[in-house]
N, C-alpha and C positions, 0 to 999 in steps of 0.2 A: 159339074161343079168341081173346082180345084180343091186341093187339100188345104186345110187351114194353115198348115206349116208354110205354104207358099205365099200366103198373104203378107204383104209388107206391114200391115197394121198389127198382125200377130207377132211378127219378128220384132217390130219396134216396141210393142208392149211387153214382150218377154224380156227384152234387153232392159227396158225401163224398170221392170219388176226387180231384176237383179240389182240395178242401180239403187232402187229404194231400199233393198235389204242392206246394201253397203252403207248408205247414208244412215239408216236406223241403228247400225252398230255404234254410231257416235253418240247416240242419245244416252242420257243418264240411266243408271240401273233402275231407279224408281219409276221410269217410264216403260219398263218391260211389259207390263200388263195394260198400259194405257196407249200412248201415242205410238210406241214402237209396234205393238201388236196390231193396232188399227191400220197403220200404214202398210205393214206387210200383208195383211189380209186384203186390203183394197188393191194393192199393187198386183198381187197374184190373181185377184178376181178378174182383171181385164183379160189376160190371155186365156185363163181358164174358161171364161164365158164364151169367148170367141171359139175355142176348141169344142166346147160342149154344144154350142149352137150348130156348128158344122157337123157334129156327130148325130144330130137328131134326124130321124128318117121322116118326120112329119112334113118337112119342107120349109118353105119361106116364112110362114107365120111364126114358127118356133125359132127359127134363125133370127128373125127380127127381134123377138123377145129377148133372146140371150145377148144379142149385140146391143140392145138398149140397156140391159143390165151392165154390160161392159162399159158403156158410155157413162152410166151413172157412177160406176166405180172410178172412172177416170176423173170425173169432177170431184169426187170424194178425195182423191189423192191431192188435188190442187189445194183443197182446204187444209188437209193434214200437213202438207209441205209449208203452207203459210204459217200454221201454228209452230212448226219446227223452226222456221226463220224467226218468228216473233219471240220465241223462248230462247233464241240464241244457240240452238242445237246445230244449225247449219249456217253456212256463210251466205252472203248476198249473191255471190256468183253461183253457188250450188242451187240456191233458190231459183235464180233466173234460168239456169239451164233446165232444171226440173220442170218449171212452169212452161217453158218453151216446148219441151218435149211432150208434156201433157196436152198442151193446146193442139199440137200437131196430131197426136193420137186421137184426140176428140174429134177433130175435123175429119180424119180418115174414117173413123167409125160412123160419123154422120153420113158421109158420102156412101159408105158401104151399105148402111141401112136404106138410104134412098134408092140405091141401085137394086137391092133385093126387092124392095117394094115395087119398083117399076117393072122389074122382071116378072114378079108374081102376077101383077095385074095384066101384063101383056101375054103371058104364057100359060095362065091357068084359067 
């Protein structure tokens, strides 16, 4: 199994987490413990869960569990970004870019989960 750092979905989600931190800096101070905190936690959760899943020695079942959590966090980011747009904290173009990136990451995670499940059923 390759290192999680070599996975395109890890690299993409790591870069997106950094972008979400950058966007969150624009939010009002009174959002520090609300939307800002939630967005940052969800954004870092995606690459963290990918890494943690790959670090588990139990194999495919645990990896799928952590990749599924990463997928859930990716969807959570979509909702939080939509809130940020609706409250006027980010522009329409920032929103569109973030949503496109999240959609791509979500699809990549889904394909990776399917691949692990197929590998597990044919090799275990």
